[in-house]
C-alpha positions in Angstrom: -58.0 30.0 36.4 -57.9 31.3 32.6 -57.5 28.7 29.7 -54.2 30.4 28.6 -52.7 29.5 31.9 -53.0 26.0 31.5 -49.5 24.5 31.1 -50.6 21.9 28.4 -52.1 24.7 26.2 -49.2 27.0 26.7 -46.9 24.3 25.3 -49.0 23.5 22.3 -49.9 26.9 21.1 -46.4 28.0 21.5 -45.2 28.0 18.0 -41.4 28.9 19.1 -41.4 25.7 21.0 -42.6 23.6 17.8 -40.0 25.5 15.4 -37.4 25.0 18.0 -38.2 21.2 18.1 -37.7 21.0 14.2 -34.8 23.2 14.2 -33.0 20.9 16.9 -33.8 17.8 14.5 -32.4 19.1 11.6 -29.2 20.1 13.7 -29.0 16.5 14.5 -29.2 15.4 11.0 -26.6 18.4 9.6 -24.3 17.1 12.3 -23.5 14.0 10.0 -22.6 16.1 7.1 -18.9 16.5 8.5 -16.1 17.9 6.4 -14.3 15.0 4.7 -11.0 14.6 6.2 -8.0 12.3 5.7 -8.7 9.2 7.5 -6.7 7.7 10.3 -4.4 4.8 9.9 -6.4 1.4 10.9 -4.4 -1.4 12.1 -5.5 -4.1 9.9 -4.8 -4.2 6.1 -7.5 -2.2 3.8 -9.1 -4.2 1.6 -8.0 -3.8 -2.2 -4.6 -3.3 -1.6 -2.2 -5.3 -3.8 0.7 -6.8 -2.3 3.1 -6.0 -4.9 5.7 -3.0 -5.6 5.4 -1.0 -8.3 8.2 -0.5 -10.9 10.1 2.6 -10.7 10.0 4.8 -14.5 12.9 6.0 -16.2 12.7 9.4 -14.8 12.7 8.1 -11.3 15.6 6.0 -12.4 17.6 8.7 -13.7 16.7 10.8 -10.7 18.2 8.4 -8.1 21.3 8.0 -9.8 21.7 12.1 -10.2 20.2 12.7 -6.5 22.6 10.2 -5.4 25.7 11.6 -7.1 25.1 15.0 -6.3 24.9 14.3 -2.5 28.2 12.3 -2.4 28.9 9.1 -0.1 26.9 8.9 3.1 27.3 6.4 5.7 24.3 4.1 6.2 22.4 5.5 9.3 19.7 3.5 11.7 16.3 3.0 10.0 13.5 5.2 11.7 10.9 4.0 13.9 8.7 1.2 12.4 5.1 3.3 13.0 3.8 4.9 9.9 4.2 9.0 9.4 1.6 11.2 8.0 2.6 13.2 4.8 1.3 17.0 4.5 -1.3 15.2 2.2 -2.6 12.9 4.9 -1.0 9.9 3.3 0.8 7.4 5.4 4.3 6.5 4.8 6.2 3.5 6.4 9.6 2.4 6.9 11.1 -0.3 4.6 14.3 -1.8 5.5 15.9 -3.9 8.3 19.5 -3.9 9.0 19.1 -7.1 11.0 17.6 -8.9 8.2 19.1 -12.3 7.6 21.7 -12.4 4.4 21.2 -15.1 2.0 24.2 -17.8 1.3 26.0 -17.1 -1.7 28.8 -18.6 -3.4 31.0 -15.7 -4.3 33.9 -15.1 -1.6 33.4 -11.5 -1.9 30.2 -9.4 -2.1 28.7 -5.8 -1.6 25.1 -4.3 -2.2 25.2 -0.7 -2.6 22.4 1.7 -2.3 22.0 4.8 -4.2 19.9 6.4 -1.7 22.1 5.4 1.2 25.2 6.1 -0.6 27.0 3.3 1.0 26.9 -0.5 1.0 24.2 -2.0 3.1 25.4 -5.7 2.5 28.8 -7.1 2.4 30.7 -10.2 2.3 34.5 -9.8 2.6 34.0 -6.4 1.2 37.4 -5.2 2.3 39.4 -8.1 1.2 41.3 -7.6 -2.1 40.4 -9.9 -5.0 40.7 -9.7 -8.8 38.0 -7.8 -10.8 38.7 -9.6 -14.1 37.0 -8.2 -17.0 34.6 -5.8 -14.7 37.6 -3.6 -14.9 36.1 -2.9 -18.8 33.3 -1.0 -17.0 35.7 1.9 -15.8 37.6 1.7 -19.0 34.4 2.4 -21.0 33.5 5.2 -18.8 36.5 7.1 -19.1 36.5 6.5 -23.0 33.0 8.2 -23.0 34.3 11.0 -20.9 37.4 11.8 -23.0 36.2 10.8 -26.5 33.4 11.2 -29.0 31.8 8.1 -29.9 32.0 9.1 -33.4 35.8 9.6 -33.4 37.7 7.0 -35.3 40.5 5.0 -33.3 43.4 3.4 -35.5 44.1 -0.1 -34.0 47.8 -0.4 -32.9 49.9 -3.8 -33.1 49.9 -4.1 -29.1 46.4 -3.7 -29.3 45.5 -6.4 -31.5 48.2 -8.8 -30.1 48.6 -8.2 -26.4 45.6 -10.1 -25.0 44.9 -12.2 -27.9 44.5 -15.4 -25.8 41.7 -13.8 -24.0 38.3 -13.1 -25.5 38.6 -10.7 -28.2 36.9 -9.1 -31.2 39.5 -9.9 -33.4 40.8 -6.3 -34.0 43.5 -6.0 -36.5 46.8 -3.8 -36.7 45.9 -0.4 -38.7 42.0 -0.9 -38.6 40.0 2.1 -38.3 37.1 1.6 -36.1 35.0 4.1 -34.2 34.9 4.8 -30.4 31.2 3.5 -30.4 32.1 0.0 -31.9 35.0 -0.3 -29.4 32.6 0.5 -26.9 30.0 -2.0 -27.5 32.7 -4.7 -28.5 34.5 -4.0 -24.8 31.1 -4.4 -23.0 29.1 -7.0 -25.0 31.7 -9.3 -25.8 34.2 -8.6 -23.3 37.0 -7.8 -26.1 40.2 -7.4 -24.5 41.6 -5.9 -27.8 38.6 -3.3 -27.7 39.6 -2.3 -24.0 43.2 -1.9 -24.9 42.6 0.3 -28.0 40.1 2.8 -26.0 43.1 2.9 -23.0 45.4 4.1 -25.9 43.2 6.3 -27.8 42.2 8.0 -24.1 45.9 8.3 -22.6 48.3 7.3 -25.5 49.7 3.9 -23.8 48.3 1.1 -21.5 50.3 2.5 -18.7 49.3 5.8 -18.8 45.7 4.8 -19.2 46.1 2.9 -15.9 47.3 5.8 -14.0 44.6 7.7 -15.2 42.3 4.9 -13.9 44.1 4.7 -10.5 43.9 8.7 -10.1 40.1 8.6 -10.8 39.1 5.9 -8.4 41.2 7.3 -5.6 39.2 10.6 -6.2 36.2 8.5 -5.3 37.2 7.1 -2.4 38.9 3.7 -3.2 41.9 3.4 -1.5 42.1 -0.6 -1.7 42.0 -0.5 -5.6 45.0 -0.5 -8.3 44.7 -1.4 -11.8 47.6 -2.0 -14.2 45.5 -2.5 -17.5 42.5 -1.5 -18.9 41.0 -5.0 -19.5 41.6 -6.7 -16.0 43.8 -9.5 -17.3 44.9 -11.1 -14.3 47.9 -9.6 -12.5 49.0 -9.5 -8.7 49.2 -6.0 -8.6 45.6 -5.4 -10.3 43.1 -6.0 -7.7 40.3 -4.2 -5.8 37.6 -4.7 -3.1 33.9 -5.5 -3.2 33.1 -2.3 -1.5 35.5 -0.2 -4.0 34.1 -1.9 -6.8 30.6 -1.1 -6.0 31.4 2.6 -5.7 33.1 2.4 -9.0 30.0 0.5 -10.4 27.9 3.2 -9.1 29.7 6.3 -10.3 30.2 4.6 -13.9 26.5 3.6 -14.6 25.3 7.2 -13.5 26.0 7.3 -17.1 22.9 6.6 -19.1 24.7 6.1 -22.3 27.1 3.4 -20.7 23.8 1.9 -19.2 22.4 1.8 -22.8 25.4 0.0 -24.2 25.5 -2.2 -21.2 21.7 -3.4 -21.9 21.8 -4.0 -25.6 21.1 -7.2 -26.5 22.7 -7.6 -29.8 24.7 -4.9 -31.8 26.4 -5.1 -35.3 29.3 -3.1 -36.0 30.0 -1.0 -39.2 32.5 -2.6 -41.6 35.7 -1.1 -41.2 38.9 -1.0 -43.9 40.3 -4.2 -42.8 37.1 -6.2 -41.4 33.5 -6.5 -42.1 30.6 -6.2 -39.9 30.7 -7.7 -36.5 27.8 -9.3 -34.9 27.7 -9.0 -30.9 25.8 -10.7 -28.6 25.4 -9.4 -24.9 27.3 -11.8 -22.5 25.8 -9.9 -19.0 22.3 -10.9 -20.2 23.4 -14.5 -21.1 25.0 -14.9 -17.8 22.8 -13.6 -15.4 19.6 -14.6 -17.3 18.3 -11.0 -17.9 16.3 -10.5 -14.3 13.7 -8.1 -14.3 15.0 -4.8 -12.9 18.4 -5.1 -14.3 19.8 -1.9 -15.8 23.6 -2.4 -16.6 26.8 -4.3 -15.4 29.6 -6.2 -16.7 30.9 -9.7 -16.0 34.4 -11.1 -15.7 35.6 -14.7 -15.9 39.1 -16.3 -15.6 37.7 -19.9 -15.2 34.5 -21.5 -13.9 35.6 -21.3 -10.5 36.8 -17.8 -10.5 34.4 -15.3 -11.8 32.8 -11.7 -11.2 30.0 -9.8 -12.0 29.2 -6.2 -11.2 25.4 -5.1 -12.2 22.9 -2.2 -11.2 19.1 -2.7 -11.0 16.1 -0.8 -10.4 13.0 -2.7 -9.0 10.0 -1.3 -7.1 11.2 2.0 -6.7 15.0 0.6 -5.4 18.1 1.7 -7.3 21.0 -0.6 -6.1 24.4 -2.1 -7.3 25.4 -5.8 -7.0 29.1 -6.6 -6.7 30.3 -10.4 -6.7 34.1 -11.3 -6.7 35.6 -14.9 -6.7 32.3 -16.5 -7.5 31.5 -19.5 -9.6 30.1 -20.1 -13.1 26.8 -21.7 -11.6 26.6 -19.6 -8.7 26.8 -16.3 -10.4 23.4 -15.9 -11.9 21.8 -17.4 -8.8 23.6 -14.7 -6.3 22.5 -11.9 -8.5 19.1 -12.7 -8.0 19.5 -13.7 -4.2 20.9 -10.3 -3.9 18.2 -8.4 -5.9 15.4 -10.1 -3.6 17.5 -9.4 -0.4 18.0 -5.4 -1.3 14.3 -4.8 -0.3 14.7 -6.3 3.1 17.8 -4.5 3.9 18.1 -1.3 2.1 16.4 2.0 4.2 13.5 3.4 2.6 9.8 4.1 2.8 6.5 2.4 1.7 4.2 4.8 0.2 1.4 4.3 1.0 1.9 2.5 4.2 0.4 -0.9 3.4 -3.3 -1.3 4.9 -3.8 2.3 5.3 -6.4 4.5 3.7 -5.4 7.5 1.5 -8.4 9.7 1.9 -12.1 10.2 2.5 -14.5 10.8 0.0 -18.2 12.1 -0.2 -20.7 9.6 -1.8 -24.0 11.2 -3.1 -27.3 9.3 -2.8 -25.7 6.8 -0.6 -26.8 5.1 2.6 -23.5 6.6 3.8 -22.2 9.8 2.5 -18.7 9.4 3.0 -16.1 6.6 2.5 -12.4 5.7 2.6 -10.3 5.2 -0.3 -7.0 3.1 -0.6 -4.5 2.8 -3.4 -4.4 -0.2 -5.7 -1.0 -0.8 -4.9 2.4 0.5 -3.1 5.3 1.9 -4.2 9.0 1.4 -2.5 10.7 4.9 -2.0 14.4 5.6 -1.8 15.1 9.2 -1.4 18.9 10.3 -1.4 20.3 10.0 2.2 17.0 8.2 3.0 15.6 11.7 3.7 11.8 11.6 4.2 11.4 15.1 3.3 12.4 14.5 -0.2 9.1 12.5 -0.7 5.8 14.3 -1.8 2.3 12.9 -2.3 -0.6 14.4 -4.4 -3.8 13.1 -3.7 -6.4 13.7 -6.4 -10.0 12.5 -5.3 -13.5 12.5 -7.1 -16.7 12.3 -5.6 -18.8 9.1 -5.7 -22.3 8.3 -6.5 -24.3 5.4 -5.1 -24.5 2.5 -5.6 -20.8 2.1 -5.0 -18.8 -1.3 -5.4 -15.7 -1.7 -3.7 -12.8 -0.9 -5.9 -14.7 1.8 -7.8 -12.1 4.5 -9.2 -12.3 7.6 -6.8 -8.9 9.3 -8.2 -5.2 8.9 -8.3 -2.3 9.0 -6.0 1.0 10.7 -7.1 4.2 10.0 -5.6 7.2 12.3 -5.9 11.2 11.9 -5.0 12.9 15.2 -5.2 10.3 16.5 -7.1 10.4 13.9 -9.9 7.1 11.7 -10.2 7.9 8.3 -9.8 4.7 6.5 -9.8 0.9 6.8 -9.8 -1.5 4.8 -8.1 -5.5 4.7 -8.8 -7.9 5.3 -5.7 -10.2 2.9 -5.2 -13.5 2.5 -2.8 -12.7 0.2 0.1 -16.4 -0.7 0.7 -19.7 -1.1 -1.1 -22.4 1.3 -0.6 -26.3 1.0 -1.4 -28.5 4.0 -2.4 -29.6 5.7 0.4 -33.1 7.6 1.3 -34.3 10.9 0.3 -32.3 12.9 2.6 -29.1 11.2 0.8 -29.6 13.5 -2.2 -28.6 16.3 0.4 -25.3 14.2 1.5 -27.5 13.1 4.9 -26.5 9.4 5.3 -29.5 7.0 6.6 -27.9 6.8 10.0 -28.3 10.4 10.4 -31.7 10.6 9.3 -32.5 7.6 12.0 -31.0 9.8 14.4 -33.1 12.9 13.6 -36.2 10.7 13.7 -35.2 9.3 17.2 -34.5 12.7 18.6 -38.2 13.8 16.9 -39.6 10.6 18.8 -38.0 11.8 22.2 -39.1 15.1 21.8 -42.8 14.3 21.0 -42.5 11.7 23.9 -41.4 14.7 26.2 -44.3 16.8 25.1 -46.9 14.1 25.7 -45.3 13.6 29.2 -45.7 17.5 29.8 -49.1 17.4 28.9 -50.1 14.5 31.2 -48.4 16.4 34.0 -50.0 19.5 33.0 -53.5 17.9 33.1 -52.8 16.1 36.5 -51.7 19.6 37.9 -54.6 21.5 36.2 -57.2 18.9 37.6 -55.6 19.2 41.5 -55.8 22.7 41.2 -59.5 22.8 39.8 -60.5 20.0 42.7 -58.7 22.5 45.0 -60.7 25.5 44.1 -64.0 23.7 44.3 -63.0 23.0 48.1 -62.5 26.7 48.9 -65.5 28.0 47.2 -67.6 25.4 49.0 -66.0 26.2 52.4 -66.8 29.9 51.6 -70.5 29.1 51.2 -70.8 27.5 54.5 -70.3 29.3 58.0 -67.3 28.1 60.1 -68.0 25.9 62.8 -68.5 27.8 66.2 -68.7 27.2 69.8 -72.2 26.8 69.6 -73.8 23.5 70.8 -75.1 20.9 68.2 -78.7 21.8 69.4 -78.1 25.4 68.7 -76.4 24.8 65.4 -79.7 22.7 64.3 -82.1 25.5 65.7 -80.2 28.2 63.6 -80.2 25.7 60.5 -84.2 25.0 60.9 -84.7 28.8 61.3 -83.0 29.4 57.9 -84.8 26.6 56.5 -88.0 28.2 57.6 -86.8 31.7 56.4 -86.3 30.3 52.7 -88.9 28.1 52.6 -91.4 28.8 49.9 -89.5 30.9 48.0 -88.0 30.4 44.4 -84.8 29.0 43.5 -83.4 32.7 42.7 -84.6 33.8 46.1 -83.0 31.0 47.9 -79.5 31.9 45.8 -80.0 35.2 46.9 -80.3 34.3 50.3 -77.6 32.3 50.5 -75.3 34.8 49.0 -76.5 37.6 51.7 -75.6 34.9 54.6 -72.2 34.3 53.1 -71.6 37.9 52.8 -72.8 38.5 56.7 -70.4 35.6 57.7 -67.5 37.2 56.0 -68.4 40.6 57.6 -68.8 39.0 60.6 -65.6 37.0 60.6 
């Protein structure tokens, strides 16, 4: 058999087979260089996520007011499933808020927690019981004044305005005094001046009674049917009442005004001197009573005595914008109740957490690393409360950058932008979730150490297979050569015939004598002739 028919030589001399083995190994290596996709949400919390909500920006604060106002009231609906959902950018979002959350104990007889995003109250205590609002009434008075008067307009104080409620809080207006609407607004909101509120009501409608009619018409248009006002400042009167639910709607509507929120949160204000008075120094009673908790954005107090107080307040904290109403509270319990409901609001208000806690945001490439890609997580999360709790109002934008080994957990790898109703609410850094050491030479081509090892394993297996094929081929060829020799030897000698042993011995001796004395060459030729003769015979 010819040499090129040998199985082993065929395999080792076939260049295409060798090239195929190399290409196969490269293919295994390249399979590790996969496209970078958004990572799936793990069950456990990823490292590097801070357990604190991010504060909402001013732009987001105004957007939450305006979005809720434009869409009108809406009954709070059931929260969605607790499972995270994936946005179009691959960012996981989880629902927040629990309708069954246990409410805190508060001293107020009536209370309401109103959500701008839900468009209705999400918590209430005797929220439909009629109670006295006291000086919280002045919030609506100032809102109507801002709507109907210019802040720079001058008002002449009447005798009734200066004398009607002088037994209550006052800024000591004098009959005939000429003062600007702006100064009256600060006087009514900061110092809770009854005379300032009366003067504003007269400036808007001409008389206190006419102004009360305007107030009642306004709140009826807002759907507040259990509210009735008879004065501009909230002086106690059996015909002057509201409910926590109605007052929550009134407060939410009034504090849509950024100008009124600015006035309500001013710590101190100095009014200009007038024709009958010098400058007036005013301090914010709301901030004093509540302790100015972080996130407070506006409101108004109301007090009749230490055991019969009220307060309305708006706050924005961790992406949440809610309104608190407390009626029939106590002087000591009021600040504590405000803080309790601010904290409780995150537990009960329906909304979303972006990104969902414990979920990676994206996967990025790592150059020169022992791993060629890694997950990145946000450095925090944001509570998001879109209008009507509509998930479609939330949009995220992921911006990533490639990392280069060595990488430490926490290294910056981009940013996550969170939008609500196309308004940027918050930015979060994206950071590496794990540390990665420098890889081997193939890592410069984004081939991980693991992929390289797999490729080497494949090459090793292929070499072992070639060796096995070589051994099997050698064994097969050896057997073939052995069988060939046997066939050749059988052809060289005649087959056994029916002659007896004695006859075969005579023939063999005769052949020996015939070939005796001849050369090796002659003997070879003689054997050849015998074989040919044997073939012809048989």
